[in-house]
One Martini backbone bead per residue (centre of mass of N, CA, C, O) as a GRO file, in nm:
protein
  148
    1MET     BB    1   2.891   1.320  -4.108
    2LEU     BB    2   2.707   1.461  -4.312
    3GLN     BB    3   2.446   1.321  -4.215
    4LYS     BB    4   2.442   1.438  -3.927
    5ILE     BB    5   2.412   1.730  -4.017
    6LYS     BB    6   2.151   1.697  -4.173
    7ASP     BB    7   1.987   1.583  -3.936
    8MET     BB    8   2.018   1.824  -3.750
    9TRP     BB    9   1.881   2.037  -3.946
   10SER     BB   10   1.611   1.851  -3.988
   11GLY     BB   11   1.547   1.677  -3.710
   12ASP     BB   12   1.655   1.350  -3.765
   13SER     BB   13   1.748   1.239  -3.512
   14LYS     BB   14   1.789   0.938  -3.342
   15ASP     BB   15   1.779   1.088  -3.042
   16ASP     BB   16   1.513   1.252  -3.030
   17SER     BB   17   1.313   1.085  -2.849
   18ALA     BB   18   1.493   1.082  -2.598
   19ASP     BB   19   1.519   1.388  -2.569
   20LYS     BB   20   1.217   1.450  -2.542
   21GLY     BB   21   1.169   1.278  -2.291
   22HIS     BB   22   1.373   1.433  -2.118
   23GLU     BB   23   1.262   1.720  -2.145
   24ILE     BB   24   0.973   1.667  -2.027
   25SER     BB   25   1.051   1.536  -1.757
   26LEU     BB   26   1.216   1.776  -1.655
   27ALA     BB   27   0.999   1.995  -1.675
   28VAL     BB   28   0.780   1.870  -1.497
   29THR     BB   29   0.956   1.829  -1.242
   30ALA     BB   30   1.040   2.126  -1.202
   31VAL     BB   31   0.756   2.235  -1.150
   32MET     BB   32   0.692   2.055  -0.910
   33ILE     BB   33   0.923   2.163  -0.732
   34GLU     BB   34   0.828   2.455  -0.725
   35ILE     BB   35   0.571   2.396  -0.570
   36MET     BB   36   0.716   2.285  -0.317
   37HIS     BB   37   0.902   2.559  -0.266
   38ILE     BB   38   0.721   2.828  -0.265
   39ASP     BB   39   0.645   2.816   0.063
   40GLY     BB   40   0.929   2.731   0.220
   41LYS     BB   41   0.846   2.423   0.232
   42LEU     BB   42   0.958   2.078   0.295
   43GLU     BB   43   0.743   1.840   0.225
   44GLU     BB   44   0.711   1.503   0.225
   45ALA     BB   45   0.434   1.474   0.089
   46GLU     BB   46   0.511   1.628  -0.168
   47ARG     BB   47   0.748   1.455  -0.255
   48ASN     BB   48   0.586   1.190  -0.277
   49GLU     BB   49   0.394   1.298  -0.497
   50ILE     BB   50   0.607   1.342  -0.710
   51ILE     BB   51   0.711   1.055  -0.729
   52ARG     BB   52   0.441   0.929  -0.808
   53ALA     BB   53   0.383   1.102  -1.063
   54VAL     BB   54   0.644   1.032  -1.221
   55GLU     BB   55   0.618   0.729  -1.228
   56LYS     BB   56   0.343   0.727  -1.373
   57ARG     BB   57   0.398   0.915  -1.623
   58PHE     BB   58   0.702   0.765  -1.709
   59GLY     BB   59   0.780   0.474  -1.602
   60LEU     BB   60   0.975   0.474  -1.356
   61SER     BB   61   1.201   0.412  -1.145
   62THR     BB   62   1.303   0.498  -0.842
   63SER     BB   63   1.595   0.578  -0.923
   64GLU     BB   64   1.512   0.753  -1.167
   65VAL     BB   65   1.342   0.954  -1.012
   66HIS     BB   66   1.561   1.060  -0.818
   67ALA     BB   67   1.746   1.162  -1.045
   68LEU     BB   68   1.540   1.354  -1.175
   69VAL     BB   69   1.484   1.530  -0.929
   70GLU     BB   70   1.773   1.631  -0.897
   71LYS     BB   71   1.805   1.754  -1.179
   72ALA     BB   72   1.559   1.945  -1.157
   73ARG     BB   73   1.658   2.104  -0.915
   74VAL     BB   74   1.905   2.223  -1.056
   75GLU     BB   75   1.763   2.349  -1.302
   76LYS     BB   76   1.575   2.532  -1.138
   77ALA     BB   77   1.801   2.690  -0.986
   78ASN     BB   78   1.926   2.795  -1.280
   79ALA     BB   79   1.674   2.931  -1.348
   80THR     BB   80   1.505   3.240  -1.437
   81ASP     BB   81   1.248   3.077  -1.542
   82MET     BB   82   0.958   2.897  -1.666
   83HIS     BB   83   0.976   2.885  -1.980
   84ARG     BB   84   1.169   2.647  -2.021
   85PHE     BB   85   0.939   2.444  -1.924
   86THR     BB   86   0.663   2.532  -2.051
   87SER     BB   87   0.750   2.502  -2.349
   88GLN     BB   88   0.772   2.190  -2.336
   89ILE     BB   89   0.479   2.134  -2.263
   90ILE     BB   90   0.353   2.257  -2.514
   91LYS     BB   91   0.515   2.090  -2.726
   92HIS     BB   92   0.429   1.781  -2.597
   93TYR     BB   93   0.131   1.869  -2.511
   94SER     BB   94  -0.179   1.850  -2.481
   95THR     BB   95  -0.444   1.987  -2.339
   96GLU     BB   96  -0.520   1.739  -2.168
   97GLU     BB   97  -0.233   1.696  -2.049
   98ARG     BB   98  -0.217   1.976  -1.913
   99ILE     BB   99  -0.455   1.935  -1.724
  100GLU     BB  100  -0.338   1.687  -1.580
  101PHE     BB  101  -0.092   1.837  -1.476
  102LEU     BB  102  -0.248   2.036  -1.298
  103LYS     BB  103  -0.362   1.822  -1.115
  104GLU     BB  104  -0.087   1.737  -1.004
  105LEU     BB  105  -0.017   2.009  -0.880
  106TRP     BB  106  -0.252   2.011  -0.682
  107GLN     BB  107  -0.173   1.748  -0.535
  108ILE     BB  108   0.088   1.860  -0.424
  109ALA     BB  109  -0.030   2.104  -0.271
  110MET     BB  110  -0.237   1.904  -0.100
  111ALA     BB  111  -0.055   1.688   0.053
  112ASP     BB  112  -0.031   1.873   0.336
  113GLY     BB  113  -0.343   2.001   0.370
  114HIS     BB  114  -0.231   2.276   0.222
  115VAL     BB  115  -0.293   2.572   0.034
  116ASP     BB  116  -0.091   2.796  -0.064
  117PRO     BB  117  -0.098   3.099  -0.215
  118TYR     BB  118   0.166   3.049  -0.378
  119GLU     BB  119   0.075   2.789  -0.510
  120GLU     BB  120  -0.173   2.898  -0.654
  121GLN     BB  121  -0.027   3.115  -0.817
  122LEU     BB  122   0.165   2.920  -0.971
  123ILE     BB  123  -0.053   2.751  -1.104
  124ARG     BB  124  -0.187   2.982  -1.253
  125ARG     BB  125   0.064   3.069  -1.414
  126THR     BB  126   0.111   2.797  -1.550
  127ALA     BB  127  -0.155   2.783  -1.700
  128GLU     BB  128  -0.098   3.031  -1.873
  129LEU     BB  129   0.179   2.928  -1.999
  130ILE     BB  130   0.017   2.650  -2.116
  131GLY     BB  131  -0.280   2.727  -2.221
  132VAL     BB  132  -0.493   2.738  -1.976
  133TYR     BB  133  -0.793   2.784  -1.879
  134HIS     BB  134  -0.979   2.867  -1.612
  135LYS     BB  135  -1.180   2.634  -1.623
  136GLU     BB  136  -0.959   2.407  -1.621
  137PHE     BB  137  -0.822   2.496  -1.363
  138ILE     BB  138  -1.071   2.434  -1.183
  139GLN     BB  139  -1.115   2.140  -1.267
  140ALA     BB  140  -0.838   2.041  -1.162
  141LYS     BB  141  -0.887   2.117  -0.868
  142ILE     BB  142  -1.138   1.942  -0.821
  143ALA     BB  143  -1.012   1.670  -0.906
  144ALA     BB  144  -0.790   1.673  -0.688
  145ARG     BB  145  -0.977   1.687  -0.443
  146GLU     BB  146  -1.133   1.419  -0.508
  147ALA     BB  147  -0.865   1.233  -0.512
  148SER     BB  148  -0.782   1.303  -0.191
   0.00000   0.00000   0.00000
């Protein structure tokens, strides 16, 4: 018992890596879902792109992805702002990984064939919140456009 308390205070919990993996996958998926919802339309193409991106990024099975998407949807609906999610992205991802994440956000926004101004604004705001400069923001957009 005493060791568990010591581990908790020192941050050496044995479940730490699993929790971190869960935190970042939930945060990433929640931001992706917000991109899908921001224009007021729930496009199947955007949802499919989220599922593809989450499967690829985290190596999850289809059923795990669907469970994660549902959990992220609930968490996003209960969140008051994006900081809860973007702080996890900053904490767990390098700058290169954050730029790759922005590319995925662009691919989600582009999946229905049209980038809504609200989607672009949210991706821009997300880039600022995760510490990605404008140059990398534009590079991620171009890379996403070329990939689609």
